[in-house]
gemmi code that builds the backbone of each chain (N, CA, C; Angstrom):
import gemmi

chains = {
    "A": [
        ("UNK", (170.058, 39.236, 24.157), (170.925, 40.057, 24.990), (170.081, 41.046, 25.789)),
        ("UNK", (170.165, 41.020, 27.074), (169.323, 41.860, 27.904), (169.767, 43.308, 27.915)),
        ("UNK", (168.858, 44.190, 28.329), (169.168, 45.617, 28.370), (169.849, 45.979, 29.684)),
        ("UNK", (170.866, 46.779, 29.575), (171.550, 47.303, 30.766), (171.613, 48.816, 30.603)),
        ("UNK", (171.144, 49.542, 31.571), (171.165, 50.997, 31.468), (171.692, 51.551, 32.777)),
        ("UNK", (172.914, 52.026, 32.749), (173.544, 52.483, 33.977), (174.366, 53.721, 33.703)),
        ("UNK", (174.877, 54.295, 34.764), (175.801, 55.406, 34.597), (176.875, 55.342, 35.672)),
        ("UNK", (178.023, 55.934, 35.344), (179.138, 55.993, 36.280), (179.775, 57.374, 36.148)),
        ("UNK", (180.289, 57.875, 37.259), (180.862, 59.219, 37.263), (182.371, 59.150, 37.525)),
        ("UNK", (183.103, 59.993, 36.820), (184.565, 60.063, 36.963), (184.983, 61.474, 37.330)),
        ("UNK", (186.103, 61.579, 38.010), (186.752, 62.878, 38.209), (188.200, 62.727, 37.759)),
        ("UNK", (188.581, 63.413, 36.708), (189.944, 63.264, 36.199), (190.118, 61.952, 35.456)),
        ("UNK", (191.380, 61.623, 35.185), (191.678, 60.449, 34.356), (192.376, 59.331, 35.127)),
        ("UNK", (192.361, 59.382, 36.454), (193.096, 58.366, 37.211), (192.441, 56.987, 37.117)),
        ("UNK", (191.118, 56.931, 37.081), (190.429, 55.639, 37.133), (189.744, 55.281, 35.817)),
        ("UNK", (189.922, 56.089, 34.793), (189.032, 55.923, 33.644), (189.225, 54.591, 32.918)),
        ("UNK", (190.477, 54.104, 32.844), (190.676, 52.830, 32.153), (190.005, 51.689, 32.914)),
        ("UNK", (190.111, 51.709, 34.229), (189.500, 50.661, 35.045), (187.980, 50.704, 34.924)),
        ("UNK", (187.419, 51.896, 34.946), (185.969, 52.048, 34.823), (185.491, 51.541, 33.458)),
        ("UNK", (186.229, 51.898, 32.419), (185.845, 51.474, 31.070), (185.936, 49.955, 30.932)),
        ("UNK", (186.986, 49.366, 31.467), (187.097, 47.904, 31.444), (185.922, 47.275, 32.190)),
        ("UNK", (185.503, 47.898, 33.289), (184.363, 47.385, 34.048), (183.073, 47.423, 33.237)),
        ("UNK", (182.878, 48.475, 32.464), (181.687, 48.573, 31.613), (181.687, 47.458, 30.560)),
        ("UNK", (182.837, 47.244, 29.951), (182.949, 46.197, 28.918), (182.638, 44.827, 29.512)),
        ("UNK", (183.169, 44.564, 30.707), (182.903, 43.275, 31.365), (181.433, 43.148, 31.744)),
        ("UNK", (180.875, 44.201, 32.280), (179.488, 44.158, 32.727), (178.542, 43.882, 31.555)),
        ("UNK", (178.840, 44.471, 30.411), (177.988, 44.286, 29.235), (178.329, 43.007, 28.470)),
        ("UNK", (179.362, 42.309, 28.950), (179.824, 41.074, 28.295), (180.153, 41.326, 26.821)),
        ("UNK", (180.883, 42.410, 26.588), (181.254, 42.788, 25.224), (182.760, 42.665, 24.994)),
        ("UNK", (183.339, 41.629, 25.597), (184.784, 41.446, 25.460), (185.198, 41.308, 23.992)),
        ("UNK", (184.315, 40.759, 23.163), (184.646, 40.603, 21.734), (184.799, 41.960, 21.047)),
        ("UNK", (184.226, 42.993, 21.648), (184.303, 44.337, 21.086), (185.167, 45.255, 21.952)),
        ("UNK", (185.994, 44.634, 22.794), (186.717, 45.401, 23.806), (187.577, 46.505, 23.193)),
        ("UNK", (188.281, 46.198, 22.125), (189.175, 47.204, 21.546), (188.383, 48.427, 21.084)),
        ("UNK", (187.314, 48.187, 20.328), (186.529, 49.294, 19.761), (185.902, 50.139, 20.871)),
        ("UNK", (185.290, 49.472, 21.846), (184.579, 50.209, 22.897), (185.565, 50.940, 23.793)),
        ("UNK", (186.682, 50.292, 24.108), (187.704, 50.963, 24.925), (188.207, 52.215, 24.205)),
        ("UNK", (188.439, 52.096, 22.892), (188.932, 53.250, 22.135), (187.906, 54.384, 22.126)),
        ("UNK", (186.657, 54.046, 21.834), (185.605, 55.075, 21.793), (185.508, 55.788, 23.139)),
        ("UNK", (185.445, 55.012, 24.213), (185.227, 55.619, 25.535), (186.455, 56.381, 26.023)),
        ("UNK", (187.641, 55.843, 25.790), (188.839, 56.571, 26.222), (188.950, 57.898, 25.473)),
        ("UNK", (188.681, 57.873, 24.167), (188.750, 59.131, 23.406), (187.687, 60.120, 23.891)),
        ("UNK", (186.482, 59.629, 24.155), (185.398, 60.522, 24.572), (185.669, 61.094, 25.969)),
        ("UNK", (186.140, 60.246, 26.875), (186.420, 60.712, 28.234), (187.618, 61.670, 28.230)),
        ("UNK", (188.622, 61.355, 27.465), (189.788, 62.240, 27.368), (189.381, 63.599, 26.816)),
        ("UNK", (188.530, 63.581, 25.785), (188.033, 64.833, 25.219), (187.235, 65.626, 26.255)),
        ("UNK", (186.393, 64.918, 27.009), (185.580, 65.579, 28.035), (186.468, 66.219, 29.108)),
        ("UNK", (187.525, 65.501, 29.482), (188.407, 66.010, 30.540), (189.201, 67.235, 30.068)),
        ("UNK", (189.845, 67.113, 28.921), (190.734, 68.194, 28.469), (189.957, 69.386, 27.894)),
        ("UNK", (188.948, 69.103, 27.064), (188.283, 70.193, 26.343), (186.992, 70.653, 27.021)),
        ("UNK", (186.277, 69.728, 27.671), (185.061, 70.116, 28.373), (185.352, 70.675, 29.751)),
        ("UNK", (186.099, 69.896, 30.527), (186.381, 70.287, 31.914), (187.687, 71.059, 32.074)),
        ("UNK", (188.374, 71.299, 30.973), (189.619, 72.082, 30.984), (190.606, 71.553, 32.013)),
        ("UNK", (190.724, 70.213, 32.074), (191.687, 69.494, 32.938), (191.435, 69.726, 34.428)),
        ("UNK", (190.210, 70.053, 34.783), (189.860, 70.291, 36.182), (189.332, 68.992, 36.798)),
        ("UNK", (190.139, 68.386, 37.692), (189.778, 67.100, 38.287), (188.569, 67.199, 39.225)),
        ("UNK", (188.210, 68.392, 39.627), (187.066, 68.518, 40.529), (185.735, 68.456, 39.770)),
        ("UNK", (185.800, 68.594, 38.454), (184.569, 68.583, 37.661), (184.262, 67.154, 37.189)),
        ("UNK", (183.013, 66.719, 37.351), (182.684, 65.333, 37.000), (182.524, 65.103, 35.500)),
        ("UNK", (182.770, 63.852, 35.124), (182.453, 63.336, 33.786), (181.531, 62.146, 34.012)),
        ("UNK", (180.386, 62.149, 33.358), (179.423, 61.060, 33.533), (179.353, 60.224, 32.267)),
        ("UNK", (179.504, 58.908, 32.445), (179.322, 57.971, 31.327), (177.997, 57.245, 31.545)),
        ("UNK", (177.097, 57.320, 30.575), (175.850, 56.543, 30.616), (175.906, 55.515, 29.493)),
        ("UNK", (175.430, 54.310, 29.772), (175.519, 53.265, 28.757), (174.270, 52.400, 28.769)),
        ("UNK", (173.851, 52.060, 27.573), (172.653, 51.245, 27.386), (172.926, 50.265, 26.256)),
        ("UNK", (172.697, 48.986, 26.531), (172.825, 47.960, 25.495), (171.476, 47.297, 25.323)),
        ("UNK", (170.900, 47.424, 24.125), (169.586, 46.838, 23.883), (169.446, 46.546, 22.404)),
        ("UNK", (168.936, 45.349, 22.135), (168.693, 44.948, 20.744), (169.942, 45.144, 19.881)),
        ("UNK", (171.059, 44.710, 20.415), (172.333, 44.734, 19.680), (172.779, 46.131, 19.300)),
        ("UNK", (172.319, 47.114, 20.029), (172.772, 48.478, 19.805), (173.305, 49.037, 21.133)),
        ("UNK", (174.556, 49.458, 21.102), (175.167, 50.066, 22.281), (175.042, 51.583, 22.153)),
        ("UNK", (174.426, 52.190, 23.171), (174.305, 53.647, 23.186), (175.108, 54.204, 24.357)),
        ("UNK", (175.922, 55.183, 24.069), (176.797, 55.787, 25.077), (176.540, 57.287, 25.131)),
        ("UNK", (176.600, 57.809, 26.335), (176.570, 59.263, 26.521), (177.719, 59.628, 27.444)),
        ("UNK", (178.520, 60.591, 27.028), (179.629, 61.069, 27.859), (179.400, 62.563, 28.093)),
        ("UNK", (179.103, 62.890, 29.334), (178.740, 64.275, 29.665), (179.850, 64.931, 30.478)),
        ("UNK", (180.298, 66.094, 30.010), (181.298, 66.837, 30.772), (180.633, 67.969, 31.537)),
        ("UNK", (181.439, 68.764, 32.190), (180.894, 69.849, 33.022), (181.232, 71.217, 32.442)),
        ("UNK", (181.478, 71.240, 31.148), (181.850, 72.496, 30.512), (180.647, 73.346, 30.148)),
        ("UNK", (180.928, 74.442, 29.465), (179.861, 75.352, 29.078), (178.978, 74.745, 27.996)),
        ("UNK", (179.579, 73.870, 27.191), (178.789, 73.181, 26.183), (178.328, 74.047, 25.034)),
        ("UNK", (178.996, 75.165, 24.823), (178.564, 76.056, 23.756), (179.505, 76.034, 22.549)),
        ("UNK", (180.525, 75.182, 22.610), (181.449, 75.100, 21.486), (180.968, 74.112, 20.442)),
        ("UNK", (181.261, 74.380, 19.193), (180.861, 73.470, 18.117), (181.935, 72.403, 17.961)),
        ("UNK", (181.509, 71.148, 17.993), (182.457, 70.044, 17.910), (182.275, 69.326, 16.585)),
        ("UNK", (183.330, 69.240, 15.818), (183.276, 68.599, 14.501), (183.995, 67.262, 14.573)),
        ("UNK", (183.326, 66.217, 14.121), (183.962, 64.903, 14.034), (184.521, 64.764, 12.616)),
        ("UNK", (185.834, 64.861, 12.456), (186.404, 64.874, 11.092), (186.114, 63.589, 10.323)),
        ("UNK", (185.967, 63.720, 9.032), (185.724, 62.556, 8.185), (187.017, 61.936, 7.691)),
        ("UNK", (188.116, 62.657, 7.811), (189.396, 62.147, 7.324), (190.535, 62.923, 7.983)),
        ("UNK", (191.727, 62.366, 7.890), (192.937, 63.057, 8.316), (193.626, 63.557, 7.057)),
        ("UNK", (193.754, 64.859, 6.924), (194.375, 65.437, 5.735), (195.879, 65.232, 5.710)),
        ("UNK", (196.433, 65.301, 4.506), (197.883, 65.111, 4.371), (198.672, 66.146, 5.165)),
        ("UNK", (198.093, 67.357, 5.266), (198.789, 68.407, 5.999), (198.629, 68.264, 7.517)),
        ("UNK", (197.860, 67.263, 7.939), (197.638, 67.049, 9.374), (198.362, 65.826, 9.910)),
        ("UNK", (199.066, 65.123, 9.047), (199.662, 63.841, 9.450), (200.611, 63.984, 10.625)),
        ("UNK", (201.337, 65.088, 10.683), (202.343, 65.240, 11.733), (201.880, 66.158, 12.862)),
        ("UNK", (200.573, 66.392, 12.934), (200.039, 67.120, 14.083), (200.055, 66.195, 15.300)),
        ("UNK", (200.311, 66.753, 16.484), (200.323, 65.898, 17.678), (198.910, 65.500, 18.089)),
        ("UNK", (197.943, 66.381, 17.873), (196.571, 66.077, 18.275), (195.631, 66.062, 17.085)),
        ("UNK", (194.330, 65.977, 17.391), (193.319, 66.074, 16.351), (192.835, 64.756, 15.789)),
        ("UNK", (193.203, 63.623, 16.423), (192.789, 62.325, 15.889), (191.674, 61.667, 16.706)),
        ("UNK", (191.444, 62.140, 17.922), (190.516, 61.461, 18.822), (189.089, 61.412, 18.306)),
        ("UNK", (188.549, 62.561, 17.899), (187.170, 62.597, 17.406), (187.048, 61.827, 16.092)),
        ("UNK", (188.094, 61.885, 15.286), (188.091, 61.109, 14.036), (188.006, 59.613, 14.327)),
        ("UNK", (188.758, 59.150, 15.328), (188.731, 57.721, 15.664), (187.371, 57.320, 16.240)),
        ("UNK", (186.753, 58.192, 17.041), (185.400, 57.895, 17.534), (184.463, 57.690, 16.352)),
        ("UNK", (184.566, 58.555, 15.388), (183.707, 58.448, 14.190), (183.962, 57.136, 13.449)),
        ("UNK", (185.228, 56.768, 13.333), (185.590, 55.546, 12.602), (185.020, 54.290, 13.267)),
        ("UNK", (184.985, 54.275, 14.606), (184.639, 53.048, 15.315), (183.195, 53.024, 15.805)),
        ("UNK", (182.415, 54.038, 15.470), (181.018, 54.047, 15.902), (180.110, 54.205, 14.689)),
        ("UNK", (178.800, 53.966, 14.904), (177.831, 54.182, 13.831), (177.452, 55.650, 13.727)),
        ("UNK", (177.331, 56.293, 14.875), (177.016, 57.716, 14.877), (177.628, 58.367, 16.104)),
        ("UNK", (177.994, 59.619, 15.965), (178.561, 60.371, 17.086), (178.226, 61.836, 16.891)),
        ("UNK", (177.682, 62.449, 17.923), (177.418, 63.886, 17.859), (177.515, 64.481, 19.250)),
        ("UNK", (177.798, 65.761, 19.289), (177.907, 66.490, 20.555), (176.744, 67.450, 20.634)),
        ("UNK", (175.940, 67.307, 21.681), (174.832, 68.235, 21.909), (175.067, 68.879, 23.271)),
        ("UNK", (175.244, 70.190, 23.249), (175.634, 70.934, 24.455), (176.904, 70.322, 25.042)),
        ("UNK", (176.861, 69.762, 26.243), (178.095, 69.194, 26.791), (178.021, 67.678, 26.937)),
        ("UNK", (177.215, 67.044, 26.091), (177.134, 65.580, 26.106), (177.423, 65.016, 24.720)),
        ("UNK", (178.303, 64.018, 24.676), (178.592, 63.326, 23.426), (177.704, 62.084, 23.353)),
        ("UNK", (176.957, 61.951, 22.276), (176.050, 60.823, 22.064), (176.664, 59.911, 20.992)),
        ("UNK", (176.850, 58.659, 21.346), (177.502, 57.708, 20.440), (176.660, 56.443, 20.379)),
        ("UNK", (176.512, 55.880, 19.185), (175.868, 54.570, 19.074), (176.737, 53.644, 18.239)),
        ("UNK", (176.661, 52.357, 18.591), (177.473, 51.368, 17.879), (176.711, 50.045, 17.818)),
        ("UNK", (176.595, 49.488, 16.634), (175.926, 48.196, 16.471), (176.810, 47.076, 16.994)),
        ("UNK", (176.187, 46.149, 17.689), (176.884, 44.982, 18.218), (176.269, 43.755, 17.558)),
        ("UNK", (177.021, 43.117, 16.689), (176.498, 41.950, 15.986), (176.625, 40.717, 16.877)),
        ("UNK", (175.602, 39.847, 16.882), (175.703, 38.642, 17.706), (176.805, 37.731, 17.198)),
        ("UNK", (177.467, 37.061, 18.133), (178.589, 36.181, 17.737), (178.050, 34.846, 17.252)),
    ],
    "B": [
        ("UNK", (224.898, 54.669, 13.385), (224.078, 55.197, 14.467), (223.328, 54.060, 15.157)),
        ("UNK", (223.411, 54.017, 16.470), (222.746, 52.960, 17.232), (221.238, 53.195, 17.248)),
        ("UNK", (220.482, 52.113, 16.981), (219.024, 52.188, 17.059), (218.579, 51.626, 18.408)),
        ("UNK", (217.890, 52.453, 19.165), (217.412, 52.049, 20.483), (216.075, 51.328, 20.338)),
        ("UNK", (215.971, 50.134, 20.923), (214.713, 49.379, 20.878), (213.905, 49.671, 22.144)),
        ("UNK", (212.666, 50.086, 21.959), (211.791, 50.371, 23.098), (210.572, 49.449, 23.026)),
        ("UNK", (210.346, 48.720, 24.101), (209.167, 47.853, 24.160), (207.965, 48.677, 24.607)),
        ("UNK", (206.951, 48.706, 23.779), (205.773, 49.517, 24.068), (204.890, 48.810, 25.102)),
        ("UNK", (204.214, 49.593, 25.955), (203.383, 48.986, 27.003), (202.136, 48.323, 26.438)),
        ("UNK", (201.513, 47.481, 27.255), (200.324, 46.743, 26.822), (199.202, 47.695, 26.424)),
        ("UNK", (198.962, 48.713, 27.239), (197.957, 49.731, 26.932), (198.676, 51.065, 26.792)),
        ("UNK", (198.696, 51.618, 25.587), (199.453, 52.849, 25.353), (198.478, 54.001, 25.258)),
        ("UNK", (198.193, 54.583, 26.423), (197.221, 55.665, 26.501), (197.833, 56.834, 27.271)),
        ("UNK", (197.007, 57.635, 27.938), (197.456, 58.908, 28.497), (198.672, 58.769, 29.421)),
        ("UNK", (198.545, 57.950, 30.456), (199.612, 57.845, 31.449), (200.885, 57.267, 30.844)),
        ("UNK", (200.718, 56.194, 30.071), (201.879, 55.536, 29.473), (202.539, 56.444, 28.429)),
        ("UNK", (201.736, 57.253, 27.759), (202.292, 58.171, 26.756), (203.240, 59.176, 27.409)),
        ("UNK", (202.871, 59.634, 28.605), (203.749, 60.554, 29.326), (205.090, 59.915, 29.674)),
        ("UNK", (205.041, 58.657, 30.112), (206.284, 57.940, 30.425), (207.152, 57.771, 29.175)),
        ("UNK", (206.487, 57.432, 28.067), (207.210, 57.239, 26.804), (207.890, 58.534, 26.370)),
        ("UNK", (207.149, 59.643, 26.476), (207.700, 60.936, 26.072), (208.990, 61.226, 26.846)),
        ("UNK", (208.962, 60.969, 28.152), (210.133, 61.242, 28.979), (211.284, 60.306, 28.653)),
        ("UNK", (210.950, 59.030, 28.374), (211.990, 58.055, 28.044), (212.721, 58.460, 26.758)),
        ("UNK", (211.957, 58.803, 25.725), (212.563, 59.193, 24.453), (213.354, 60.492, 24.625)),
        ("UNK", (212.778, 61.420, 25.372), (213.453, 62.704, 25.604), (214.809, 62.476, 26.270)),
        ("UNK", (214.850, 61.551, 27.228), (216.092, 61.249, 27.924), (217.138, 60.666, 26.962)),
        ("UNK", (216.683, 59.736, 26.101), (217.605, 59.163, 25.105), (218.141, 60.246, 24.166)),
        ("UNK", (217.244, 61.138, 23.729), (217.668, 62.190, 22.795), (218.700, 63.104, 23.454)),
        ("UNK", (218.486, 63.418, 24.725), (219.459, 64.249, 25.450), (220.812, 63.556, 25.557)),
        ("UNK", (220.781, 62.203, 25.537), (222.030, 61.429, 25.576), (222.644, 61.252, 24.191)),
        ("UNK", (222.015, 61.842, 23.171), (222.601, 61.815, 21.833), (222.035, 60.757, 20.902)),
        ("UNK", (221.014, 60.028, 21.341), (220.384, 59.023, 20.470), (219.193, 59.642, 19.738)),
        ("UNK", (218.987, 59.208, 18.491), (217.854, 59.778, 17.752), (217.191, 58.768, 16.813)),
        ("UNK", (217.574, 57.510, 16.903), (216.924, 56.480, 16.083), (216.363, 55.390, 16.999)),
        ("UNK", (215.089, 55.086, 16.795), (214.400, 54.169, 17.699), (213.592, 53.131, 16.911)),
        ("UNK", (213.543, 51.924, 17.478), (212.648, 50.881, 16.975), (211.636, 50.608, 18.076)),
        ("UNK", (210.377, 50.919, 17.800), (209.327, 50.705, 18.799), (208.715, 49.321, 18.591)),
        ("UNK", (208.873, 48.474, 19.600), (208.402, 47.090, 19.524), (207.006, 47.003, 20.149)),
        ("UNK", (206.010, 46.783, 19.292), (204.614, 46.710, 19.742), (204.183, 45.271, 20.044)),
        ("UNK", (205.133, 44.368, 20.196), (204.796, 42.955, 20.390), (203.872, 42.700, 21.560)),
        ("UNK", (204.014, 43.488, 22.630), (203.171, 43.287, 23.818), (202.026, 44.288, 23.882)),
        ("UNK", (201.954, 45.181, 22.922), (200.961, 46.257, 22.965), (199.659, 45.793, 22.317)),
        ("UNK", (198.566, 45.890, 23.049), (197.275, 45.495, 22.489), (196.295, 46.663, 22.387)),
        ("UNK", (196.747, 47.868, 22.755), (195.856, 49.023, 22.629), (196.661, 50.299, 22.487)),
        ("UNK", (196.203, 51.176, 21.592), (196.784, 52.520, 21.473), (195.652, 53.490, 21.143)),
        ("UNK", (195.733, 54.697, 21.684), (194.718, 55.704, 21.382), (195.376, 56.932, 20.768)),
        ("UNK", (194.593, 58.003, 20.586), (195.122, 59.185, 19.910), (196.219, 59.871, 20.723)),
        ("UNK", (196.145, 59.765, 22.043), (197.211, 60.344, 22.857), (198.524, 59.604, 22.606)),
        ("UNK", (198.448, 58.285, 22.535), (199.636, 57.494, 22.226), (200.207, 57.835, 20.860)),
        ("UNK", (199.321, 57.946, 19.869), (199.779, 58.323, 18.532), (200.461, 59.691, 18.553)),
        ("UNK", (199.835, 60.623, 19.272), (200.358, 61.985, 19.287), (201.757, 62.072, 19.854)),
        ("UNK", (202.020, 61.319, 20.912), (203.339, 61.396, 21.524), (204.391, 60.699, 20.650)),
        ("UNK", (203.986, 59.680, 19.922), (204.924, 59.048, 18.983), (205.260, 60.019, 17.843)),
        ("UNK", (204.239, 60.698, 17.328), (204.469, 61.677, 16.253), (205.378, 62.801, 16.743)),
        ("UNK", (205.093, 63.295, 17.942), (205.912, 64.373, 18.504), (207.371, 63.933, 18.658)),
        ("UNK", (207.557, 62.715, 19.159), (208.919, 62.189, 19.320), (209.596, 62.005, 17.970)),
        ("UNK", (208.828, 61.523, 16.989), (209.361, 61.338, 15.639), (209.917, 62.648, 15.074)),
        ("UNK", (209.166, 63.718, 15.273), (209.616, 65.008, 14.732), (210.929, 65.449, 15.382)),
        ("UNK", (211.040, 65.198, 16.683), (212.294, 65.542, 17.369), (213.450, 64.702, 16.833)),
        ("UNK", (213.181, 63.414, 16.583), (214.237, 62.530, 16.058), (214.693, 62.979, 14.674)),
        ("UNK", (213.732, 63.316, 13.820), (214.066, 63.734, 12.455), (214.913, 65.005, 12.484)),
        ("UNK", (214.577, 65.910, 13.397), (215.330, 67.171, 13.516), (216.813, 66.914, 13.779)),
        ("UNK", (217.103, 65.809, 14.460), (218.500, 65.508, 14.810), (219.074, 64.381, 13.960)),
        ("UNK", (218.439, 64.143, 12.805), (218.993, 63.190, 11.849), (218.616, 61.751, 12.081)),
        ("UNK", (217.689, 61.492, 12.967), (217.286, 60.121, 13.248), (215.915, 59.806, 12.702)),
        ("UNK", (215.308, 58.742, 13.234), (213.969, 58.356, 12.798), (213.367, 57.396, 13.828)),
        ("UNK", (212.122, 57.039, 13.606), (211.448, 56.033, 14.426), (210.854, 54.988, 13.497)),
        ("UNK", (211.166, 53.711, 13.774), (210.551, 52.613, 13.030), (209.674, 51.811, 13.984)),
        ("UNK", (208.711, 51.099, 13.429), (207.746, 50.361, 14.240), (207.775, 48.878, 13.849)),
        ("UNK", (207.562, 48.018, 14.843), (207.512, 46.588, 14.538), (206.569, 45.876, 15.513)),
        ("UNK", (206.091, 44.717, 15.082), (205.356, 43.821, 15.978), (203.918, 44.198, 16.247)),
        ("UNK", (203.309, 45.039, 15.404), (201.947, 45.480, 15.689), (200.920, 44.381, 15.415)),
        ("UNK", (199.942, 44.239, 16.330), (198.833, 43.335, 16.048), (197.826, 44.040, 15.128)),
        ("UNK", (196.785, 43.310, 14.734), (195.860, 43.846, 13.726), (195.143, 45.107, 14.208)),
        ("UNK", (194.732, 45.121, 15.486), (194.002, 46.284, 15.999), (194.879, 47.532, 16.021)),
        ("UNK", (196.091, 47.374, 16.508), (196.998, 48.525, 16.596), (197.374, 49.003, 15.198)),
        ("UNK", (197.627, 48.065, 14.302), (197.954, 48.455, 12.922), (196.797, 49.223, 12.274)),
        ("UNK", (195.570, 48.794, 12.582), (194.401, 49.466, 12.012), (194.351, 50.937, 12.414)),
        ("UNK", (194.741, 51.235, 13.660), (194.754, 52.626, 14.121), (195.765, 53.444, 13.313)),
        ("UNK", (196.933, 52.861, 13.079), (197.946, 53.563, 12.277), (197.464, 53.739, 10.831)),
        ("UNK", (196.763, 52.724, 10.314), (196.271, 52.831, 8.940), (195.175, 53.892, 8.821)),
        ("UNK", (194.211, 53.882, 9.743), (193.099, 54.843, 9.687), (193.601, 56.283, 9.760)),
        ("UNK", (194.628, 56.484, 10.582), (195.148, 57.848, 10.761), (196.253, 58.176, 9.753)),
        ("UNK", (196.481, 57.257, 8.831), (197.431, 57.426, 7.725), (198.875, 57.563, 8.202)),
        ("UNK", (199.132, 57.132, 9.424), (200.511, 57.213, 9.913), (201.395, 56.114, 9.316)),
        ("UNK", (200.767, 55.173, 8.618), (201.557, 54.192, 7.879), (202.315, 54.879, 6.736)),
        ("UNK", (201.879, 56.112, 6.393), (202.598, 56.891, 5.373), (203.793, 57.623, 5.965)),
        ("UNK", (203.868, 57.668, 7.280), (204.933, 58.414, 7.948), (206.024, 57.470, 8.447)),
        ("UNK", (205.605, 56.380, 9.077), (206.563, 55.502, 9.734), (206.904, 54.275, 8.880)),
        ("UNK", (208.151, 53.870, 8.958), (208.534, 52.580, 8.375), (208.087, 51.485, 9.338)),
        ("UNK", (207.307, 50.543, 8.816), (206.791, 49.448, 9.642), (207.422, 48.153, 9.161)),
        ("UNK", (208.076, 47.457, 10.078), (208.784, 46.231, 9.678), (208.234, 45.034, 10.437)),
    ],
}
model = gemmi.Model(1)
for chain_id, residues in chains.items():
    chain = gemmi.Chain(chain_id)
    for i, (resn, *xyz) in enumerate(residues, 1):
        res = gemmi.Residue()
        res.name, res.seqid = resn, gemmi.SeqId(i, " ")
        for name, pos in zip(("N", "CA", "C"), xyz):
            atom = gemmi.Atom()
            atom.name, atom.element = name, gemmi.Element(name[0])
            atom.pos, atom.b_iso = gemmi.Position(*pos), 0.0
            res.add_atom(atom)
        chain.add_residue(res)
    model.add_chain(chain)
structure = gemmi.Structure()
structure.add_model(model)
structure.setup_entities()
């Protein structure tokens, strides 16, 4: 599987599903479409609402690299990047009926590693050969 | 009590979640509070989709109704299982 290292920029959430589908097609990872779509939609949504504070004029950059069966993603927002972001390990019983709070947990569930450094989310996911 | 059947969209994310919220809100204003969400055509759901279903569920319960789910494929069911919402909703 060859290496692909590219980036794409978004403003707001109008095109994000189309852009994410394009990344999946370009990397020929249709077999992993559900997982990758979920990871990227959650990360981009988080960047838009919490990083860019719903400001459509502020860019969100997605960088992606596929090499040696490892997919590496970076989602960079335009926020201050000084907030501490915790990826929960579980959903507590007292949180079941909360409207939000599941996005970062789902990113953690579907990736090998996820961390936020300043205003960029770094995610890696193993891609097993079919 | 009449149970309203709602067919869930193929991709249930931010934009579609907003439409769903308004649809359920409209039904509730008309006096309905029990819904069966048909996921037969749905192949993707994210946390925004889950959140709006949970929010709608709470409104339904407040008025004596509920929300049941049906027709989920393996991927969509996995999201409900991971987030433990299988403990909240009746899945048929």
